[in-house]
N, C-alpha and C positions, 0 to 999 in steps of 0.2 A: 519539424513535425511535433505537434503538441499532443500530449496524452493526458487523459484524466487519471486520477489516482488508481482506479481499478485496473486500467490498462497498463500502467507503470508496474504495478505489483504482479500482474499476470506475466509481463515481460521478464521481470526480475526472477520470479519463481521459476519460470520456464527455462531460464538460463542459469539457474542455480545460484543466483546472487542474493536471493532473499528467501526466507522460510515462510511457510504458511502461518506459523505462530507469530512471527513478526507482523505479518499482514493483519492478523486478528487484533494484535495490540494497538496498531495505529488506528483501527476503526473505532476504538473505545474513546479516543480523544474527544473532549467536549467541543462542540461546534462553536459556541459563543463564549469568548473569554472577555469578561467585563473588566 
């Protein structure tokens, strides 16, 4: 089963494996790394 990043974070947070603050940090990553 394939999940996009949002679904993965929802799953992790729901099961207490990831915090909302960690989710926020990962969303700040630059999309294009040259």
